[in-house]
N, C-alpha and C positions, 0 to 999 in steps of 0.2 A: 240614669237619665238620660229623660227623653230628648231629641232635638228636633225642630222645627223642621218642617218637609222640603223647605227651602234653603236649606243649609243643605242638606242632604243629596239633594237635585245639585247646587253646585257643586259638590266636593265629587260627585262623582262625573258628572261632566268635565272640572278640570283635570280630574285623575287620566279618565277616556283621552283629554287632549296631548297630556304629557306622553302618555305611551304612544299614540300615533306617531307625534313629533319624533320621539326617541328610537320608533320603526322605521321612520322615514330616513332618519339623518344612518341608522345601521346598513340601509339598504343602499342608500348613495353612496355609502364607505366601500360596500361590498360590489358596488358597479366600477367605482373608481379604482378600486385594486384588480378587479377583473379586466380592465381596461389597460393599465398599467402591465397585465402580467400578456398581453398581446390579446385581448378576447376580442372578438368582434361585437358590435352595435348590441346584435337581437342576443348573443349568448350572454351579454353583461348586465342587457335586460334581465333575462329570465335567472341571474345570480342574484339581482336585487329582488326581485319579484320572492324569489326564495327566501332571501333571507328576512323581508318583512312580514311573509307569513310564518316564518319560525319564530319572530318576536312577539308578533300576536298572538300566537298557538302558546308560548311560553308566558306571555303576561296572563292569559284567562287560564291556565293550569294553574300559577301563583294565587289567583282572584280567587277559583276556588278553594283552594288549597286552605289559605287563610279565613276564608268565609265557614271551611268545615271547624277551624280552630277555633274562630270566635265565636260563634254561636253556640 
């Protein structure tokens, strides 16, 4: 079944927004945990950035795997 291009664009944008929100929440959680553990602000920020990058990388890898399976 062929879908409208506007529907595909909307799904891609909403999925991307959801992944970014989840990555930001994970990064904030990592920063809070680092601060509670006694880390300095720059160290907590680095931990948050690492977590954000890891979540985005994981989402990209899952997208590539699902694309390979579904096509």
